[in-house]
N, C-alpha and C positions, 0 to 999 in steps of 0.2 A: 806329701810332705814338701814344704817350701825349702828349696836349697839355695836360691839366689834371689836377691832383691836388688834392682838397679834403679838409681835415682838420676834423673836429668835435672841437675840443680839450677844452672844458669839459664834464666829465661823461662823456666817452668815453675820451680819452687820460689824463686826470687825474680825480680825484674832485672833485665839487662838493657843497657843503653849503648852497647857496642863501643865503649870508650869514647864516644863522641863528646860527651860532657867533659870528660877529662881533657881531651884535646882542645876544646874551646876555652876551657878555664885556664890551662897551663901552657899553651903553646908559646906565648910571649916570654915566659920565664926560661924557656929552653931555646929561645931565638929561632923558632920554627913556625911554619904555617900550621894551622890545624890539620890540614891534609898530610903534611910531612910527619907530624907527630902521630897521626893515625897509622900511617904506613909503617913507622918504626914500631909502634906498639903491637902491630899484628904481623910483623915480619916472620916470626917463627911459630905463629899460632897453629898452622896446619900440622907441623911436626909435634907440637905439644899436645894437641887435641887427640892425636892417635897414639900417644905414648912413645914416639920416636926420640923425644928429648924429655927430660924431667921438668917438673914445674920450676925447680931451682934453676936449671939451665935456661929456661924460657925467660924468667925474670932477670937473670944475670946478663943475658944478651941485650935486653932493653936497657937495663941500668948502665951497662958499659957504653952504649951508644949515646945515652943522655947524660953521662957523667954524673950519676946520682947513686947513692946507696940503695940497695935492693929494698931494705926495710922502709926507707923514705918514699920510694917509688910506689910501693904497694899501698902505703897510707894514702897517697894522692889519688891513685886509681880506684881504690876501694872506698 
């Protein structure tokens, strides 16, 4: 009997480009270099990826630093 199914979504079921496209496209609108925008967008990724912070906390942290609403940020990144 199957009791658990685990999916690795990002990069396996869908392609992932590690936010580099996001950083290249939008860095000027945030007044940052692509490298700085990448650093901010991955700042708490390690904590989020192991469940130490929630998805909501992860997005809120980035949106606070970039001074943008979470919903708008998610649209830009996704």
